[in-house]
C-alpha positions in Angstrom: 0.0 0.0 0.0 1.6 3.3 -1.0 2.2 6.3 1.2 -0.6 8.3 -0.4 -3.1 5.7 0.4 -1.8 5.3 3.9 -2.2 9.0 4.5 -5.7 8.9 3.1 -6.7 6.0 5.4 -5.3 7.8 8.4 -7.4 10.9 7.6 -10.5 8.8 7.0 -10.0 7.1 10.4 -9.5 10.4 12.2 -12.5 12.1 10.6 -14.8 9.1 11.1 -14.2 9.2 14.9 -15.5 12.8 15.0 -18.5 12.5 12.7 -21.4 10.4 13.7 -22.7 9.6 10.3 -21.9 10.5 6.8 -23.0 10.2 3.2 -20.7 9.6 0.2 -19.9 7.4 -2.7 -17.2 5.9 -4.9 -16.7 6.0 -8.6 -16.1 3.2 -10.9 -12.7 4.0 -12.3 -10.7 3.6 -9.0 -11.4 6.8 -7.3 -13.4 7.1 -4.1 -16.2 9.6 -3.4 -19.7 11.2 -0.5 -20.9 12.2 1.2 -21.4 12.6 4.5 -17.4 11.9 5.3 -13.7 11.7 4.7 -11.3 11.9 1.8 -7.6 12.6 1.2 -5.7 15.6 2.4 -4.6 16.9 -1.0 -6.4 14.5 -3.3 -9.7 15.5 -4.7 -10.2 12.2 -6.4 -11.2 10.3 -3.3 -14.5 10.1 -1.6 -15.1 8.1 1.5 -17.5 7.9 4.3 -19.4 6.2 6.9 -20.6 8.2 9.8 -21.4 11.4 8.2 -24.4 9.6 8.9 -24.5 7.7 6.0 -25.9 3.4 3.9 -26.9 0.3 1.9 -29.2 -1.8 -0.3 -29.9 -4.8 -2.5 -30.7 -5.4 -6.1 -29.4 -5.7 -9.6 -29.2 -3.9 -12.9 -32.8 -4.5 -13.7 -33.6 -1.7 -11.3 -31.7 0.9 -13.4 -34.8 2.2 -15.0 -36.9 2.5 -11.9 -36.1 6.1 -11.2 -36.5 7.5 -14.7 -40.2 8.2 -14.5 -40.7 8.4 -10.8 -42.4 11.2 -8.8 -39.0 12.7 -7.8 -38.3 13.6 -11.5 -41.8 15.0 -12.0 -41.9 16.8 -8.7 -38.5 18.4 -9.2 -39.4 19.8 -12.6 -42.8 20.9 -11.5 -41.3 22.7 -8.4 -38.8 24.6 -10.5 -41.6 25.7 -12.8 -43.8 26.7 -9.9 -40.9 28.6 -8.3 -40.3 30.6 -11.5 -44.0 31.3 -11.9 -44.3 32.5 -8.3 -41.1 34.6 -8.3 -41.6 38.3 -7.6 -39.6 40.6 -9.9 -36.7 41.4 -7.6 -33.8 43.4 -8.9 -30.6 43.5 -6.7 -28.3 44.8 -9.4 -25.3 46.4 -7.8 -25.7 44.6 -4.5 -23.1 42.3 -3.0 -24.0 39.4 -0.7 -21.0 38.7 1.5 -20.9 35.1 2.8 -18.4 33.4 5.1 -17.0 30.1 3.8 -15.2 27.9 6.3 -13.4 24.7 5.3 -10.9 22.3 6.9 -7.6 22.6 5.0 -4.9 22.4 7.6 -1.6 20.6 7.5 -3.0 17.5 9.3 -6.5 17.4 8.0 -7.5 18.8 4.6 -10.6 18.2 2.4 -10.4 20.9 -0.3 -13.3 19.3 -2.2 -15.7 20.7 0.3 -14.5 24.2 -0.8 -13.9 23.7 -4.6 -17.4 22.3 -5.3 -19.0 25.3 -3.5 -16.7 27.8 -5.3 -17.5 26.4 -8.7 -21.2 26.7 -7.9 -20.9 30.2 -6.6 -18.9 31.3 -9.7 -21.6 29.8 -12.0 -24.3 31.6 -10.1 -22.4 34.9 -10.4 -21.6 34.4 -14.1 -25.3 33.9 -14.7 -26.7 37.0 -13.0 -26.1 36.2 -9.4 -28.9 36.3 -6.9 -31.4 38.5 -8.8 -28.5 40.6 -9.9 -26.5 40.6 -6.7 -23.1 39.2 -6.7 -22.0 36.7 -4.1 -18.7 37.6 -2.4 -17.0 34.9 -0.4 -14.8 35.5 2.6 -12.9 32.2 3.0 -11.4 31.0 6.3 -9.4 27.8 6.2 -9.6 25.9 9.5 -7.3 23.1 10.6 -10.0 21.0 12.3 -9.1 22.1 15.9 -11.6 23.9 18.2 -9.2 26.9 18.4 -9.2 27.2 14.6 -13.0 26.9 14.3 -13.4 29.7 16.9 -10.8 31.9 15.1 -12.7 31.5 11.8 -16.0 32.3 13.4 -14.6 35.5 15.1 -12.9 36.6 11.9 -16.0 36.2 9.7 -18.4 37.6 12.2 -16.1 40.7 12.3 -16.2 40.8 8.5 -20.0 41.2 8.8 -21.0 38.2 6.6 -24.7 37.6 5.9 -24.4 33.8 6.3 -21.8 31.2 7.2 -21.4 28.2 5.0 -19.4 25.3 6.4 -17.8 23.2 3.6 -16.6 20.9 6.4 -15.8 21.9 9.9 -15.2 18.9 12.2 -14.7 21.2 15.2 -18.0 23.0 14.6 -19.1 22.2 18.1 -16.6 24.8 19.5 -17.9 27.6 17.3 -21.6 27.1 16.6 -22.8 29.2 19.5 -20.7 32.1 18.3 -22.5 32.1 15.0 -25.9 31.7 16.7 -25.3 34.5 19.2 -24.2 36.8 16.3 -27.5 36.0 14.5 -25.6 34.7 11.5 -27.2 31.6 9.9 -25.0 28.5 10.0 -25.6 26.5 6.8 -23.9 23.3 5.6 -24.6 20.1 3.6 -24.2 18.0 6.7 -24.1 18.3 10.5 -20.5 18.2 11.7 -21.4 18.3 15.4 -24.4 17.6 17.6 -25.5 21.1 18.4 -26.3 22.2 14.9 -28.6 19.2 14.4 -31.3 21.1 16.4 -30.0 24.7 16.6 -32.6 27.3 15.6 -29.8 29.1 13.8 -28.6 26.2 11.6 -29.7 24.7 8.4 -28.5 21.2 7.3 -29.4 20.6 3.7 -28.7 16.8 3.5 -30.2 13.8 5.3 -29.6 13.4 9.1 -27.7 10.8 10.9 -30.8 8.7 11.8 -31.6 8.2 8.2 -28.5 6.0 7.8 -29.8 3.4 10.3 -32.9 3.0 8.3 -31.1 1.8 5.2 -29.6 -1.3 6.8 -32.7 -2.1 8.8 -35.1 -1.9 5.9 -32.7 -3.8 3.6 -32.3 -6.8 6.0 -36.1 -6.8 6.7 -36.8 -6.8 2.9 -34.4 -9.8 2.6 -36.4 -11.6 5.3 -33.5 -11.4 7.8 -34.3 -10.8 11.5 -31.0 -11.7 13.2 -27.8 -9.8 12.4 -24.5 -8.8 13.8 -23.6 -5.2 14.1 -19.8 -4.7 13.9 -18.6 -1.3 15.2 -15.5 0.3 16.4 -15.6 0.7 20.1 -16.0 4.5 20.3 -18.4 6.7 22.3 -20.0 8.1 19.2 -20.4 4.6 17.6 -22.0 3.1 20.8 -24.3 6.1 21.3 -25.4 5.9 17.6 -26.3 2.2 18.0 -28.0 2.5 21.4 -29.9 5.8 20.9 -30.7 5.8 17.2 -30.2 2.4 15.6 -31.6 0.2 18.3 -35.2 1.5 18.1 -35.1 1.5 14.3 -33.9 -2.2 14.3 -36.6 -3.1 16.8 -39.3 -1.5 14.6 -38.2 -3.8 11.7 -38.3 -6.8 14.0 -34.5 -7.3 13.8 -32.4 -8.6 16.7 -28.8 -7.8 16.7 -25.6 -8.9 18.3 -23.0 -6.2 18.9 -19.4 -7.0 18.1 -17.0 -4.3 19.2 -13.5 -4.0 17.7 -10.6 -2.0 19.0 -10.2 1.0 16.6 -6.5 1.1 17.3 -5.9 -2.6 16.5 -9.0 -4.1 14.9 -9.1 -7.8 14.2 -11.6 -8.1 11.3 -11.1 -11.8 10.8 -12.0 -12.4 14.5 -15.0 -10.1 14.1 -16.4 -12.0 11.1 -15.7 -15.4 12.9 -17.6 -14.1 15.9 -20.6 -13.2 13.7 -20.6 -16.6 12.1 -20.4 -18.3 15.5 -23.4 -16.3 16.6 -25.5 -17.8 13.8 -26.6 -14.5 12.3 -28.0 -14.2 8.8 -26.3 -10.8 8.0 -23.7 -8.3 9.0 -23.9 -4.5 9.2 -20.7 -2.6 9.8 -21.2 0.9 11.3 -17.6 1.7 10.6 -15.0 4.2 9.4 -13.8 3.7 5.8 -10.7 1.7 6.9 -13.1 -0.4 9.0 -15.3 -1.2 6.0 -12.3 -2.2 4.0 -11.2 -4.6 6.7 -14.7 -6.0 7.4 -15.6 -6.6 3.7 -12.2 -8.0 3.0 -12.3 -10.4 5.9 -15.9 -11.5 5.0 -14.8 -12.3 1.4 -11.6 -14.1 2.6 -13.5 -16.3 5.0 -16.1 -17.3 2.4 -18.9 -15.6 4.3 -21.8 -15.7 1.9 -24.6 -13.9 3.7 -25.5 -10.2 3.2 -22.9 -7.6 4.3 -23.9 -4.0 4.7 -20.9 -1.6 4.7 -22.7 1.4 6.2 -22.3 4.5 4.0 -18.7 3.5 3.1 -17.5 3.7 -0.5 -13.8 3.5 -0.6 -13.8 -0.3 -0.2 -15.3 -0.6 -3.7 -12.2 0.4 -5.8 -9.8 -1.0 -3.2 -11.3 -4.4 -3.0 -12.7 -4.7 -6.5 -14.3 -8.2 -7.1 -14.2 -8.9 -3.3 -16.7 -6.0 -2.8 -19.3 -7.5 -5.1 -22.5 -8.3 -3.2 -22.0 -5.8 -0.4 -24.5 -3.0 0.3 -24.0 0.7 0.9 -26.1 3.8 0.9 -26.1 7.6 0.0 -28.4 10.6 0.1 -27.5 12.0 -3.4 -26.6 10.7 -6.9 -23.0 11.0 -8.0 -21.6 11.1 -11.6 -20.8 7.4 -11.4 -24.5 6.7 -10.5 -26.1 9.2 -12.9 -27.6 6.5 -15.0 -30.0 5.8 -12.2 -31.1 9.4 -11.8 -34.1 11.2 -13.3 -33.4 13.0 -16.6 -33.2 16.5 -15.1 -30.7 15.4 -12.4 -28.7 13.7 -15.0 -28.5 17.0 -16.9 -27.5 18.8 -13.7 -24.8 16.2 -13.0 -23.5 16.6 -16.6 -23.3 20.4 -16.1 -21.5 19.9 -12.8 -18.9 17.7 -14.5 -18.4 20.2 -17.2 -18.0 23.1 -14.8 -15.6 21.2 -12.5 -13.5 20.1 -15.5 -13.3 23.7 -16.8 -12.2 24.9 -13.4 -9.4 22.3 -13.3 -10.9 20.1 -10.6 -11.4 16.9 -12.6 -9.9 15.0 -9.6 -12.7 16.3 -7.3 -15.6 15.5 -9.6 -16.6 12.1 -8.0 -15.7 13.2 -4.5 -17.0 15.4 -1.7 -17.3 18.4 -4.1 -20.8 17.0 -5.0 -22.1 18.0 -1.5 -21.3 21.8 -1.5 -22.0 22.2 -5.2 -25.5 20.7 -4.9 -26.1 22.6 -1.7 -25.3 26.0 -3.2 -27.4 25.4 -6.3 -30.4 24.7 -3.9 -29.4 27.7 -1.8 -29.5 29.9 -4.9 -33.2 29.1 -5.3 -34.0 29.9 -1.7 -32.0 33.1 -1.6 -33.7 34.3 -4.8 -37.1 34.3 -3.0 -36.0 36.9 -0.5 -37.9 40.1 -1.4 -36.6 42.7 1.2 -33.1 43.6 2.3 -30.6 40.6 2.2 -30.0 40.5 6.0 -28.9 37.5 8.1 -32.4 37.6 9.7 -34.0 37.5 6.2 -31.7 34.6 5.1 -32.5 32.5 8.1 -36.3 33.2 7.8 -36.1 32.2 4.1 -34.5 28.9 4.9 -36.6 28.1 7.9 -39.7 28.7 5.8 -38.5 27.4 2.4 -40.7 24.3 2.3 -40.3 22.2 -0.9 -37.2 23.2 -2.9 -35.8 21.2 -5.8 -32.9 19.0 -4.8 -30.0 19.4 -7.2 -28.5 15.9 -7.1 -31.3 14.1 -5.2 -34.7 14.3 -3.6 -36.2 17.7 -2.9 -35.3 19.8 0.2 -37.9 20.5 2.8 -36.2 23.1 4.9 -38.3 24.2 7.9 -40.7 21.3 7.7 -38.5 19.1 10.0 -38.6 15.9 7.9 -36.7 14.2 10.7 -38.2 15.7 13.9 -35.3 14.5 16.1 -32.9 16.6 14.0 -34.9 19.7 13.3 -32.2 21.5 11.2 -32.2 18.8 8.5 -33.9 19.7 5.2 -34.5 16.1 4.0 -34.7 12.5 5.2 -34.2 10.4 2.1 -31.7 7.7 1.5 -30.9 5.2 -1.3 -29.5 1.8 -1.0 -27.0 0.3 -3.5 -25.5 -3.1 -4.0 -22.1 -3.6 -5.5 -22.1 -5.5 -8.7 -20.3 -6.1 -12.0 -22.2 -3.8 -14.4 -23.0 -4.3 -18.1 -19.9 -2.4 -19.1 -17.6 -4.7 -17.0 -16.9 -2.1 -14.3 -17.6 -2.9 -10.6 -19.8 -0.3 -9.0 -23.1 0.5 -7.3 -26.4 -0.6 -8.6 -29.6 0.9 -7.3 -31.7 -1.3 -5.0 -35.5 -1.3 -5.3 -37.3 1.8 -6.4 -34.5 4.2 -5.4 -34.7 6.9 -2.7 -37.0 6.4 0.2 -38.1 8.7 2.9 -36.2 7.1 5.7 -38.3 8.7 8.4 -41.4 6.8 7.2 -39.5 3.6 7.9 -37.9 4.6 11.1 -40.8 3.8 13.5 -40.4 7.2 15.2 
């Protein structure tokens, strides 16, 4: 294993211990994607994740056409049309909307994809008339992932009098969220990087919440007729809390009993973990793990000849790393990626194609299949919401617009429902959908994700809450 990959895995491990759930994906040409939750320091070509909240499913290529004519496609197009019909004639020509953009790009922890995707989206918005004529001006603060750095960025951007704060990724957000809230500046991101913003009245989280990522495995196993599984997780406070407080009631709702198997995150023995699962007589395995953990678990299952369903959380990096050994495993995500565009409705396919073109033109080809998808799609949805503001573009007006946005087209996935609390236990979340995928050899000979069932589901409806 080369030094670049070792550095990547170390970063993935560090990030996954901080985040509780994540959503991302992996492409089919050997790069890794997602979602929300860990990639390489300087590489934009890798996308990994589990625990940004995010993951899994079951089914084969015959599901590829299931999404083409679904309600999501129709609703998204209708909503866009309705939005344009209802839009008041607002002219902000000559105005500047100053936003703060925070991203982790320190010496030890750097995910530039969470910045580049947003910058490309903002540049496109400005090049095409801005927000009703107003240009977006970004004040960027690069944080190194420490609490001190997060606080420094908050103080710096509050002093700069920004209208809103957008977090590309800020794993130390817990240290600074109250500074933003007390200043009355909306805290907006694609994912929740800490606990407080999940329910803060001053925060908006555009993607699916942590709880949605427990529904994917539970529903998948239930659909497969499995009611006894092993849950393998690294022995961390965050992992244990997620299983006990979130996953346990969801599993119980689906009639699934589970055996917990804890591994030492510092020295995991994945072969022993799989052997323990087999000895317990379970009919499936779900790994709520970091990306390195998913690689170890799926690899050990394949090496031992374990032939029952394995759900690799919201991980993705194991796919290009393990290749054929990953076939049959399940994973999940809350958006479509370029490598899964064939499963998306036509208008989302077109938006993904536009994204690929823009990222390529900006020189970020290596970031296309990675985390850049999250901020890019978030900003294109934010554009629609910001354009609805009729009066002065103040922080108060921005927060009010998001908290009362209702149905807004999702750029790379299901529609946003900001303010409607689609997951009541995480009131800042704007959606609650999840899609499950199974890893398979596709018609073109590549190994990648194949959509399971009818595609995205509203996870809350299957949560039992």
